[in-house]
MDAnalysis code that builds the backbone (N, CA, C; Angstrom):
import MDAnalysis as mda
import numpy as np

u = mda.Universe.empty(267, n_residues=89, atom_resindex=np.repeat(np.arange(89), 3), trajectory=True)
u.add_TopologyAttr("name", ["N", "CA", "C"] * 89)
u.add_TopologyAttr("resid", np.arange(1, 90))
u.add_TopologyAttr("resname", ["UNK", "UNK", "UNK", "UNK", "UNK", "UNK", "UNK", "UNK", "UNK", "UNK", "UNK", "UNK", "UNK", "UNK", "UNK", "UNK", "UNK", "UNK", "UNK", "UNK", "UNK", "UNK", "UNK", "UNK", "UNK", "UNK", "UNK", "UNK", "UNK", "UNK", "UNK", "UNK", "UNK", "UNK", "UNK", "UNK", "UNK", "UNK", "UNK", "UNK", "UNK", "UNK", "UNK", "UNK", "UNK", "UNK", "UNK", "UNK", "UNK", "UNK", "UNK", "UNK", "UNK", "UNK", "UNK", "UNK", "UNK", "UNK", "UNK", "UNK", "UNK", "UNK", "UNK", "UNK", "UNK", "UNK", "UNK", "UNK", "UNK", "UNK", "UNK", "UNK", "UNK", "UNK", "UNK", "UNK", "UNK", "UNK", "UNK", "UNK", "UNK", "UNK", "UNK", "UNK", "UNK", "UNK", "UNK", "UNK", "UNK"])
u.atoms.positions = np.array([
    [48.075, -127.577, 135.475],
    [49.320, -127.380, 136.872],
    [47.902, -126.778, 137.947],
    [48.174, -127.791, 139.193],
    [47.251, -126.788, 140.226],
    [47.375, -125.756, 140.785],
    [46.469, -125.507, 141.039],
    [46.209, -123.924, 141.532],
    [46.807, -124.440, 143.291],
    [47.182, -123.018, 143.863],
    [47.518, -123.170, 145.866],
    [46.815, -122.028, 145.900],
    [45.374, -122.394, 146.687],
    [45.286, -121.081, 147.119],
    [46.003, -120.295, 147.915],
    [46.992, -121.104, 148.781],
    [47.269, -120.299, 150.194],
    [48.276, -119.116, 149.699],
    [49.004, -119.785, 148.419],
    [49.970, -118.918, 147.580],
    [49.404, -117.925, 146.911],
    [48.127, -117.805, 146.414],
    [47.092, -116.663, 146.008],
    [46.866, -115.973, 147.219],
    [46.301, -116.160, 147.855],
    [46.077, -115.324, 149.340],
    [47.210, -115.005, 149.503],
    [48.700, -115.367, 149.751],
    [49.867, -114.618, 150.376],
    [49.932, -113.722, 148.979],
    [49.894, -113.689, 148.139],
    [50.087, -112.921, 146.896],
    [48.962, -111.773, 146.626],
    [47.872, -112.176, 147.322],
    [47.167, -111.285, 147.221],
    [47.046, -109.667, 148.616],
    [47.832, -110.134, 149.297],
    [48.298, -108.712, 149.898],
    [48.761, -108.152, 149.342],
    [49.377, -108.098, 148.090],
    [49.675, -106.497, 147.225],
    [48.411, -106.218, 147.078],
    [47.426, -106.984, 146.548],
    [46.153, -106.285, 145.874],
    [45.420, -105.851, 146.559],
    [45.513, -105.924, 148.158],
    [44.840, -105.721, 148.697],
    [44.882, -103.981, 149.480],
    [45.597, -103.289, 148.873],
    [45.898, -101.888, 148.830],
    [44.549, -101.015, 148.453],
    [44.901, -101.328, 146.897],
    [43.449, -101.018, 146.109],
    [41.992, -101.648, 145.970],
    [42.431, -103.338, 145.918],
    [40.981, -103.704, 145.625],
    [40.591, -104.292, 147.087],
    [41.316, -103.719, 147.921],
    [40.537, -104.600, 149.726],
    [41.115, -105.944, 149.930],
    [40.592, -105.646, 151.177],
    [40.740, -106.978, 151.627],
    [39.959, -108.342, 150.867],
    [40.543, -109.335, 150.879],
    [39.566, -110.261, 150.373],
    [38.676, -109.311, 148.923],
    [39.336, -108.586, 148.395],
    [38.480, -108.324, 146.909],
    [37.719, -107.687, 147.314],
    [37.113, -106.853, 147.986],
    [35.929, -105.989, 148.041],
    [36.569, -104.548, 148.163],
    [36.719, -104.194, 147.305],
    [37.265, -102.593, 147.024],
    [36.400, -101.404, 147.959],
    [37.539, -100.367, 148.149],
    [36.398, -99.252, 148.502],
    [36.569, -98.545, 148.256],
    [37.855, -98.263, 146.713],
    [38.329, -97.165, 145.555],
    [37.444, -97.365, 144.419],
    [36.636, -96.395, 144.376],
    [36.019, -96.076, 143.395],
    [36.830, -96.522, 141.587],
    [37.644, -96.189, 141.796],
    [38.591, -96.648, 140.342],
    [39.105, -98.402, 140.617],
    [39.204, -98.856, 141.620],
    [39.330, -100.003, 141.877],
    [38.482, -101.370, 141.493],
    [38.010, -102.454, 140.562],
    [36.850, -103.108, 141.059],
    [37.119, -104.285, 141.816],
    [36.337, -104.884, 142.177],
    [36.157, -105.832, 143.096],
    [36.978, -107.292, 142.454],
    [37.562, -107.857, 142.887],
    [38.468, -108.897, 143.000],
    [37.123, -110.712, 142.841],
    [36.746, -110.328, 144.200],
    [35.766, -111.541, 144.686],
    [35.011, -112.148, 143.776],
    [34.948, -112.994, 143.415],
    [34.094, -113.704, 142.720],
    [34.550, -113.480, 141.455],
    [35.379, -113.306, 141.409],
    [35.391, -112.792, 139.163],
    [35.779, -114.424, 139.009],
    [35.645, -114.280, 137.818],
    [35.965, -115.816, 137.092],
    [37.619, -115.547, 136.873],
    [38.297, -116.964, 137.166],
    [39.545, -116.987, 137.463],
    [40.182, -116.875, 135.707],
    [39.407, -117.334, 134.814],
    [39.683, -116.922, 133.254],
    [40.077, -115.643, 133.431],
    [38.992, -114.822, 133.834],
    [38.660, -112.952, 133.619],
    [40.173, -112.686, 134.058],
    [40.525, -113.052, 135.500],
    [41.169, -112.380, 136.159],
    [42.847, -112.459, 135.345],
    [42.809, -114.039, 135.184],
    [44.120, -114.342, 134.431],
    [44.685, -113.411, 133.262],
    [43.501, -113.792, 132.115],
    [43.865, -112.744, 131.317],
    [43.720, -111.420, 130.929],
    [42.897, -111.024, 132.089],
    [43.158, -109.480, 132.897],
    [44.454, -108.881, 132.830],
    [45.291, -109.690, 133.843],
    [46.367, -109.852, 134.478],
    [47.902, -109.777, 133.143],
    [47.423, -110.916, 132.392],
    [48.249, -111.391, 131.190],
    [48.485, -109.891, 129.934],
    [46.742, -109.615, 129.554],
    [47.164, -108.262, 128.920],
    [47.743, -107.136, 129.563],
    [47.612, -106.637, 131.118],
    [48.318, -105.787, 131.446],
    [49.980, -105.925, 130.832],
    [50.451, -107.182, 131.162],
    [52.141, -108.029, 131.312],
    [52.342, -107.624, 129.631],
    [51.268, -107.360, 129.061],
    [51.876, -107.630, 127.548],
    [51.849, -106.163, 126.648],
    [51.162, -105.208, 127.610],
    [50.312, -104.120, 127.224],
    [49.728, -103.714, 126.653],
    [48.522, -104.878, 126.343],
    [47.426, -104.901, 125.846],
    [46.183, -104.314, 126.444],
    [46.514, -103.924, 127.668],
    [45.618, -103.317, 128.760],
    [46.469, -102.488, 129.531],
    [46.168, -101.457, 129.535],
    [46.740, -100.460, 130.517],
    [46.316, -99.869, 131.387],
    [47.114, -99.440, 132.808],
    [46.569, -99.069, 133.950],
    [47.960, -98.470, 134.605],
    [47.880, -97.337, 134.974],
    [49.278, -96.782, 135.570],
    [49.912, -97.643, 136.522],
    [48.914, -98.228, 137.768],
    [49.527, -99.105, 138.849],
    [49.590, -100.435, 138.518],
    [48.370, -101.494, 137.518],
    [48.422, -102.557, 137.268],
    [49.731, -102.910, 135.963],
    [49.913, -102.188, 135.489],
    [50.547, -102.425, 134.674],
    [52.179, -102.885, 134.861],
    [52.417, -102.186, 136.081],
    [53.395, -101.809, 136.676],
    [53.673, -103.682, 137.477],
    [52.476, -103.576, 138.622],
    [52.163, -104.920, 139.407],
    [52.600, -106.098, 138.389],
    [51.465, -105.903, 137.207],
    [51.594, -107.811, 136.583],
    [52.696, -107.755, 136.052],
    [53.535, -106.834, 135.615],
    [54.812, -107.363, 135.212],
    [55.632, -108.539, 136.181],
    [55.894, -108.079, 137.074],
    [56.578, -108.600, 138.321],
    [56.120, -109.817, 138.778],
    [54.606, -110.591, 138.163],
    [54.008, -111.658, 138.843],
    [54.325, -113.020, 137.505],
    [54.847, -114.184, 137.656],
    [55.056, -114.894, 136.713],
    [53.564, -115.552, 136.383],
    [53.779, -116.138, 135.527],
    [52.334, -117.070, 135.224],
    [51.913, -117.834, 136.049],
    [52.321, -118.831, 136.922],
    [52.251, -119.399, 137.772],
    [51.385, -118.432, 138.940],
    [52.057, -117.413, 139.394],
    [51.602, -116.078, 140.258],
    [50.357, -116.059, 139.696],
    [50.012, -115.911, 138.559],
    [48.783, -114.944, 138.163],
    [47.594, -116.296, 138.394],
    [48.420, -117.650, 138.528],
    [47.041, -118.671, 138.342],
    [46.505, -119.029, 139.653],
    [47.398, -118.527, 140.786],
    [47.460, -118.730, 141.945],
    [46.184, -117.561, 142.339],
    [46.901, -116.313, 142.308],
    [45.865, -115.003, 142.469],
    [44.373, -115.189, 141.871],
    [44.110, -115.996, 140.261],
    [43.348, -115.833, 140.424],
    [42.166, -117.387, 140.539],
    [43.022, -118.297, 141.184],
    [42.360, -119.101, 141.757],
    [41.690, -118.692, 143.114],
    [42.236, -117.984, 143.931],
    [42.128, -117.417, 145.007],
    [40.801, -116.540, 144.823],
    [40.627, -115.243, 144.194],
    [39.742, -114.377, 144.406],
    [38.829, -115.309, 143.553],
    [38.788, -115.843, 142.729],
    [37.407, -116.903, 142.050],
    [36.858, -117.676, 143.243],
    [37.625, -118.292, 143.963],
    [37.249, -118.962, 144.904],
    [36.428, -118.360, 146.180],
    [35.973, -117.327, 145.957],
    [35.104, -116.404, 147.082],
    [33.472, -116.472, 146.398],
    [32.932, -117.136, 147.145],
    [31.504, -116.786, 146.820],
    [30.678, -115.668, 147.483],
    [29.970, -114.923, 146.512],
    [29.341, -113.624, 146.639],
    [27.723, -114.088, 146.790],
    [27.198, -113.623, 147.468],
    [25.466, -113.552, 147.180],
    [24.862, -112.174, 146.392],
    [23.894, -112.449, 146.186],
    [23.713, -110.828, 145.101],
    [22.084, -110.466, 146.170],
    [21.658, -109.853, 146.176],
    [20.219, -109.134, 146.810],
    [19.460, -108.384, 145.564],
    [18.387, -109.056, 144.691],
    [17.619, -108.106, 144.122],
    [17.273, -106.933, 144.897],
    [17.620, -105.903, 144.118],
    [17.471, -104.673, 144.384],
    [15.582, -104.488, 144.791],
    [14.736, -103.717, 145.678],
    [13.595, -103.809, 146.129],
    [12.846, -102.734, 145.172],
    [12.114, -103.045, 144.287],
    [11.562, -101.829, 143.505],
    [10.410, -101.303, 143.783],
])
């Protein structure tokens, strides 16, 4: 299945409340999604759906997503390119 980044972007609106606009979270309890592996994000969402992973918010949200939606969301967040700056010691 080909992923649709525009669909992923549209679906990400519901994620932005906790995970921040463009997947950069301001909430210390919510991880950044931008730049994560699509495989990791897909697995995490499916695990929430199946009850293998639990979170009071994510368990509810993931149940409303189709497998196609999960793939589009994962592709959207995986498409972000992040740069890392090594700390100065």
